[in-house]
N, C-alpha and C positions, 0 to 999 in steps of 0.2 A: 696942084702937087700930089693930089690923093690919083690923080690919074693916070698923071706920070708914072707913079710904082705900081699899078696894077700890073698883073703880068700882060704879056701879049698885047700890050697899048692898051686892056678892055678897062671900060671905068667899072664896072662891076664889082662891089662889096668882094673881100676873100670870106669862102663858104665858113660857117662853125659846125664844125660837128660834138655834140655832146653825145654822149658815151653812156648810158644807165646799166649800172650794174648793180644785178639785187641778191643778195648776202642771206641764203637762205639758213637755216636753225638748223646745222650740223647736226646731228648725234640727237634729234629729239625725241626720234622711239625708244631712247635709254631715260626716260622719265619715268614715275609714280605713280602715278594715276593707273596705271592697270592693272600694277601689282596691290592693291586697294580692292579692286573690284576679284582681281584672283584669291586674294583672301578670305572677302565674305563669299564667295564661290567655295571656295574651300570648307569653310565654318557650318556654311550649311549642310555639303555632306555629310560633315561628320553627324551632324545633330542629324542627318537622314538615317546612316547606319547604328546610331547609337539607341534611336527610338526603335528602327527592327532586330537590334541586337535585345532589344527590352521584352519587344513583343514575343519572340522568342522562346524567351528563356523564362517566362512565366503564365501560367495555367489559366484556362477560359475564369475560372472562380477568381482567379486572384485578381485578373484583370476587372473583373465585373466591382470586384470591394474596393478597387480605385475608383472605378468612375461613380460608386455608390458615396468615396467620401467627396471628393467632387462635384454632389450632385445632392444634395440631400434630402431636397423638396422631391425625389421621386415618388410617383403615388402609389407605385407596384409592390407587391409584397417582399421585404427583403429576403429572399428566397437565396442562400445560397453568397448571401453578404456581408457585407464585413461585421461581425458580430452575431452572425448565423447560427452558430456554432456555442454559444454559450446558452445558459437556462434559458430563455427568453426566443430563442431563433431568429435575432437581431432586432426583436421591438423591443419598449420598455413596458415597464410598470406603469408608465404615467399616460400610454398612448391614448386617445379618447376614445379608439373600437377596445381596448385592451382590458385591464384588470380598474375597476370603476375606485376612484380617489378622493372623487370632485365631487360636486351636484354636476355640474357641466357636462359629466363624462356619460358616454352612453354605450360604453362597455356592459355586460352581463357575466363575465366568467370570474369564478371562485378562484381562490388560491389562498394556500399557506404556503407560505416561503422557507422549507426546512433548513438548518442549519450549514453551511457550505454546501448550499445547494447539489444536496444530495440525496434523494428521497428514497421512497422505498415504504413498504405496509408499515412499520413500526415507528416508520418518522411522524412526527402530530403534537398537536399541543395537549389532545385531548387527556382523562385522567392518567390513562398507562404510556401515554406519547414519551416519543424519547428527547421532545426537545425540552416539553415541561418540568422533567424530574430525571434526567438524567444521572445525576448528582445523587439526588438523594435518591436512586432505586441502590447505587455502590454503597452510600453511608447504611441503606438498610439494611443490604446483604450483610454487610460488615457486623451490626447489630446480631443480625440472626445467627451468622456464625458465633460468636461470642456468644449468645445465650446456648445457641446449641451445644456447642462444646462445654459448656458448665453443667449444661445437664448431664451429657455421657460422660464426663469425670465423675459426678455425684454417683450416678449409677453402677459403674464400676467400681469407687468404693464401698457401696452398701454391699455388693456380691464378692466375698472370699475369695472365690474361685479367680473372680473378672478381676479383683485387686489384683492380683499376680503381673498378672496381662497391661498392667500401667505402663511401664515403662516398652513395653512394646508399643505404646502406642502414641505416634509424633503428631501433634498440629503446627503445619507450616504456611504459613499465608506466602500467598505468592502473586503475582501481575495479575492473577486471571481469575483468583478465587481461594479460595482456600484447600488445602491438600491437607488430608485424614492419611498419614504412614502406617501402616502395620508392618512390625518389621521384626524378624527373626534374629537368633542367637543361637551359639551353640548348643546354649542348653536348651531352647525351645524353640517348635516351628508351627505354624500356624496351617502346613500341612503336613501328611502322612508324605515321608520319607519319596521322590520320584513319583510323587502322586498330584492329584488334581482333588484331591478328599482333604476339605477340610477335618481338624481337630474338634473336639463337641465345642472344648472351651473359646475358640478364633468361633466358630457358627454360634455361639450363642453372640458373641462380643461386635459379630457384623449384623446377627440380629438386632440388637441393641442400637448401629450404627444407624440400620434403617428405618429405625422406629423416629431415632432424633430426628430425620433428614425429611420425613415423609409428608409434612407435612409443609415442606417449601416448594420455590418453585423453577430451583435452580439447575442449571442443564450439568449430568451427570461425567465426569470423563472418570476409567480404571484404566489402571498402566500395571501389569506382571513383571516382576524382572526374578534374576536368579542368578545363580554364582558363575563361575566359570568351571566347576567340575563337571566333565561330560560324559557320554552312556556310552560303553561300548558299538555301538551301533547305530553311530548318529542320522542313518537314514532311516530308520523305524522309527528312532524316538531321540530330540533335541530338544535343548532349550529354549528352542525359541516355540516349538508345540510345546513344551511344559510352562511357559511365562505365561504364555496367550490364554493358554488352559487354565491357568489360576488366574488371572482375573476375567475368564468369562464366568468359571466359579463362582466368585465375588459376585459377579450381576445378582446370577441368579439367586444369591441369598437373600439381598439389597430386595429383588421383587417380591420374593416369597414374604419378606418384611412389610410389602407396603408401597415401594417405591413404583410409580407409575414408569410403565415402558418408556413412554415417549422423553420422558427423562436425560435416556442414556444418548450421549451425544459419540463416544468412541470408545470403547473395546478394544487395549491393544498389549501384544507381550512384545518386552525389547532384549529378552535375554540378557546376558552380562553384559551389552553391548553398556550399558551404564552404570555403573557401580558405586556403591557409596565409598567402597576403601580399596582406592584406585590401585595404594600398593600392592594388594595384597584379594585381586582376582576372588580366590577360593574360599575367602572369607565368610563365615555364614551369615552376615551385618547385610550381605550384599544381595539377600535372598528377602522379597517385598514388596509388598500389593498399596499401590497407593491410589485412593478413590478422593479426587479432584471435585468440590464442589464451586462452581465458575458464578460470576458474577452474568449477571442476567444481560449486563448488555456489553457484557465483552467478545472480544473475538475468541475461535475454539482452538486450541491446541499449540498455539505457536510458544506459548513460555516453557511448557513441558518438552517442545523439541531442542533440549538445550546437547548443546556437543562442549567439548572442550573447550573454552576460553570463549564462552557465550556471556560472560558478563557476570552480573550480580542472581539473572534467574538461574545460571548451571549450578551458581555456589548453593545454590536454596534444592537444585536438587540432588546434588552431590551428599547432601544432609538428610534425603529421605529415606525409608525405609524399604530393606530386602530381602526377599525369602530368602530365608539361612539353609545351608548344607553342610553335614557335618563334614569338616576338614579329611581329605585323607576317601573320600567315601567313593567308589569306584560308577555311584551313581547319581544323578543331579538332584539336589535337594529341591 
C-alpha cells in the first residue's frame, strides 16, 4: 500500500526537510559590560589630571616636604623639608647626633633654648640673663625708681628754692618705665622765654635728678614739648627747633651731672603736637620736658609715641609736663 501511495509509483520514502533557525541575540551591543570599563578609564584619567594639577600647583620644597612626611626614615639631612624652618632645622633635640640628653646619644652640641625660641646676645640663664630674672629685673627697677623718687623729693624739700619747684615735678609710671615731667605754668618757666637756656633753679633741679639716677643702668629718653604760640618767621625759628633744643639742653645738663653718655637712647622734640591741655594749645602748662627712665628689658619709645585715642598710655602722656609760654606772647616760650 505504501508503494501505491508513493509519487510516480516510486517506492521510496518521502523526503524530510529539516530547517534550522539560529536566533541571534539582537541588541547585544547595548549591554553594560563596556560601561564599567569606560567608567574605570574616566576615573583613572581624572586621577591622573588631578595629580598633574597638584604637581603644578606646589613648589619643589612642598613636594619634598610631602615626600619626607611619607618617608620618615630618610637618612639624608632634612634640609628644606617639613619643619626645616623651625628652631632646629627639621631636626629634634632627641636626635642621636643632635643635642645630648641621654647616655646613648653621640651628639656633642651644647644648647640653651630661649623662651619663645627667640635668641639674642642678652638671652640666657646667666646672672644677667633675661631668662633667669626678666620679671625680677622689672621689679628691681620699680624699687629703684621708688627710692630715687623719695631721695629726690627729700632733697627738694631741704632746699627752700627747689621746694617751690616741687609742684612743677611730676612722676608718671608708664608701661616702659618712670617718666619725670618738668612742667611750666603761667608764673614759672624752666627755660628763658623762647630760648634753650635753663633758669638757675631748673639747672640745679636737673643736676639733682642727674645725681639721683647716675648710679642706675636704665636707658634714658628725653622729649621736649612746647605750647602752640608761634614765631614771626617759622623758617628761622619754630617750635620744632625749640622743643628739640630744650631736650638737648636737658641731656647736656644730665651728662654734666654724671649720667653716662651711653645711657641716652633718644633725644627728641615734638613741638606742640602733644599738648597736655588739648582745648587750650597756648596754655603755658603745655610746655614741658619729659625724662623717661626705661625698664632695662623693655622696648624703647613705643609707649611715648601716643596719639589721640591711643588708650591708657595716651592718657599718661596727656598728664605729662609741658614747657610753658606766656599767653599772648608773639614769641614761643
